[in-house]
C-alpha positions as CSV (number, residue, x, y, z in Angstrom):
1,T,-31.2,-9.1,-3.4
2,G,-31.1,-10.9,0.3
3,L,-27.4,-10.8,0.4
4,S,-25.8,-9.9,3.4
5,S,-22.9,-7.7,3.8
6,E,-20.6,-10.3,4.9
7,S,-21.5,-12.1,1.3
8,L,-20.6,-9.7,-1.0
9,A,-17.5,-9.9,-2.2
10,Y,-15.3,-9.3,-5.0
11,V,-11.9,-11.6,-7.0
12,I,-8.5,-10.3,-7.0
13,Y,-6.5,-12.8,-9.3
14,T,-2.9,-13.6,-7.8
15,S,-0.1,-16.7,-8.3
16,V,1.7,-15.8,-5.5
17,S,0.9,-19.8,-3.8
18,T,0.9,-21.9,-7.4
19,G,2.6,-19.9,-9.9
20,H,-0.5,-20.2,-11.8
21,P,-3.0,-17.2,-12.3
22,K,-5.8,-17.5,-9.8
23,G,-9.1,-15.8,-8.4
24,V,-9.0,-14.7,-4.3
25,M,-12.6,-14.1,-3.3
26,T,-12.1,-10.6,-1.4
27,P,-14.8,-10.5,0.9
28,H,-16.2,-6.5,2.4
29,R,-15.9,-7.0,5.5
30,A,-12.2,-8.0,4.9
31,V,-11.9,-4.4,2.7
32,N,-13.3,-3.0,5.8
33,R,-10.3,-4.7,8.4
34,L,-7.6,-3.1,6.0
35,V,-9.5,0.8,5.6
36,C,-12.2,1.5,8.2
37,S,-9.5,3.0,11.3
38,P,-6.0,1.5,9.9
39,N,-3.8,0.7,13.1
40,F,-0.5,1.7,10.1
41,M,-1.6,4.9,8.4
42,T,-5.0,7.7,9.0
43,L,-7.2,7.3,6.6
44,D,-9.3,10.5,6.2
45,K,-11.5,13.1,4.1
46,E,-7.5,14.5,4.0
47,T,-6.2,11.3,2.6
48,V,-5.3,11.6,-1.7
49,F,-4.2,8.3,-2.5
50,L,-2.5,7.4,-5.9
51,Q,-4.6,4.5,-7.5
52,C,-1.4,3.4,-10.1
53,A,-2.3,-0.6,-9.9
54,T,-3.9,-2.7,-12.3
55,I,-7.8,-3.1,-11.0
56,A,-6.8,-7.4,-10.4
57,F,-3.6,-6.8,-7.9
58,D,-4.9,-6.3,-4.5
59,A,-3.4,-3.4,-3.8
60,A,-5.7,-1.7,-5.5
61,T,-8.5,-2.8,-3.0
62,L,-6.1,-0.6,-0.7
63,E,-5.8,2.4,-2.8
64,I,-9.3,3.0,-4.3
65,W,-11.2,1.7,-1.0
66,G,-9.5,3.4,1.3
67,P,-9.2,7.1,1.0
68,L,-13.5,6.5,-0.9
69,L,-14.7,5.2,2.0
70,N,-13.2,7.4,4.4
71,G,-14.3,10.2,2.6
72,G,-10.9,11.0,1.5
73,R,-10.0,11.2,-2.8
74,C,-8.4,8.9,-4.9
75,V,-6.1,9.9,-7.6
76,L,-5.9,7.7,-11.2
77,F,-2.9,7.4,-12.4
78,P,-3.8,9.5,-16.0
79,D,-0.9,6.9,-18.0
80,E,-1.4,3.2,-18.9
81,L,2.3,2.3,-18.1
82,I,4.3,4.4,-15.3
83,T,7.7,6.5,-15.3
84,L,9.4,7.9,-12.6
85,E,9.7,11.3,-14.4
86,R,5.6,11.1,-14.5
87,L,4.9,9.5,-10.6
88,N,7.0,12.1,-9.2
89,A,4.3,14.8,-11.8
90,V,1.2,13.4,-10.7
91,L,1.9,13.3,-7.3
92,A,3.3,17.2,-7.1
93,E,0.6,18.2,-9.6
94,Q,-2.6,16.0,-7.4
95,Q,-1.0,16.7,-4.2
96,V,-0.6,12.8,-3.3
97,T,-0.6,12.0,0.6
98,A,-0.1,8.2,0.0
99,M,0.4,5.5,-2.4
100,W,1.9,2.4,-2.8
101,L,4.2,0.5,-5.3
102,T,5.7,-2.4,-5.7
103,S,8.6,-3.1,-3.2
104,G,10.5,-3.3,-7.1
105,L,8.8,0.2,-8.1
106,F,10.2,1.6,-4.8
107,T,13.6,1.0,-5.3
108,Q,13.7,2.2,-8.0
109,W,11.8,5.1,-7.2
110,S,13.7,5.8,-3.8
111,T,16.6,7.3,-5.8
112,A,14.2,9.6,-8.4
113,C,11.4,10.9,-5.6
114,Q,11.4,14.9,-5.5
115,P,11.3,16.7,-2.0
116,G,8.7,19.0,-1.1
117,L,5.9,16.9,-2.5
118,A,2.9,15.8,-0.5
119,L,3.2,12.9,1.0
120,E,2.4,11.7,4.1
121,Y,2.7,7.5,3.7
122,V,4.1,5.5,1.2
123,L,3.2,2.0,1.6
124,A,5.9,-0.6,-0.5
125,G,5.5,-4.2,-0.1
126,G,5.1,-7.4,-1.9
127,D,8.4,-8.5,-1.8
128,V,11.1,-7.5,0.5
129,L,12.3,-4.2,0.9
130,N,15.4,-3.2,-0.1
131,P,16.4,-1.1,3.3
132,Q,19.2,1.2,1.5
133,A,15.9,2.5,-0.9
134,V,13.7,2.8,2.4
135,K,16.8,5.1,3.8
136,A,16.9,7.2,0.6
137,V,13.0,7.9,0.7
138,Q,13.6,8.1,4.4
139,Q,16.4,11.5,4.2
140,A,15.2,12.8,0.2
141,L,11.7,13.1,1.8
142,P,11.2,14.3,6.2
143,D,7.9,13.6,7.0
144,V,6.9,10.9,5.0
145,S,6.6,7.3,6.5
146,V,7.6,4.4,4.2
147,I,5.5,1.1,5.4
148,N,6.8,-2.4,5.1
149,G,3.4,-3.9,3.7
150,Y,3.4,-7.1,4.0
151,G,1.1,-10.6,3.1
152,P,-0.3,-12.8,0.7
153,T,-3.4,-11.9,-1.5
154,E,-5.4,-13.8,0.4
155,N,-5.6,-12.0,3.6
156,T,-6.5,-8.3,1.7
157,T,-3.3,-7.0,0.4
158,F,-1.9,-6.8,4.2
159,T,-1.3,-9.2,6.9
160,C,1.1,-6.8,9.0
161,C,2.8,-3.4,8.7
162,Y,5.4,-1.5,10.3
163,P,6.3,1.8,10.0
164,I,9.6,1.9,9.3
165,P,11.1,4.8,12.4
166,R,13.9,6.9,10.7
167,S,16.2,5.4,13.8
168,R,15.7,1.6,13.0
169,D,19.2,0.0,12.0
170,L,18.0,-2.0,8.8
171,S,21.2,-4.0,8.9
172,A,19.4,-7.4,9.2
173,G,16.3,-6.2,7.2
174,V,13.2,-4.5,7.4
175,P,10.4,-6.0,10.0
176,I,6.9,-6.7,9.2
177,D,6.0,-6.2,13.0
178,R,2.7,-6.5,14.1
179,G,-0.8,-7.8,12.5
180,V,-3.3,-5.3,10.6
181,Q,-6.3,-4.6,13.5
182,G,-8.4,-8.4,13.8
183,D,-5.2,-10.1,12.9
184,V,-3.6,-12.4,15.0
185,V,0.1,-13.4,13.7
186,L,1.6,-16.6,14.9
187,I,5.6,-17.5,14.0
188,L,5.4,-21.6,14.1
């Protein structure tokens, strides 16, 4: 086709910066930056990532390409609507090791997450994380790493990621931490 891999892209839809839906170009190199040797989690052949975001939402980039480009498995959420009971059932049945939830769904799920799941990573973002929800998940799932994923769609899912230490005092809120590899974060 005469196109380089850097020029190949797909479109994600967002309304964050304008309040009106718009398409955002997501080049392949941006997906590579997100999922090839990430500095916020391990993605490999053992990864079983739950894909439950709509394909037009930037989270789907991580959910789909994270496991597939690293030899892992992508589990498609089988239902049109997500309930907490069904979410827990799919996590258990499919032995899911990683998932991404919006901060609102993460807060709801924090009251219903079940011990004994195979989860290693729970990423949440899209809005400010509820510190009590973080602590509830950390308490219920002592082996899971809860990660605050922060950033606009225009930067391909995340700009910053913060694996939240269990000992971290979250009374002032959940930090956004360092940039994803390849990103420089400046506070001006």
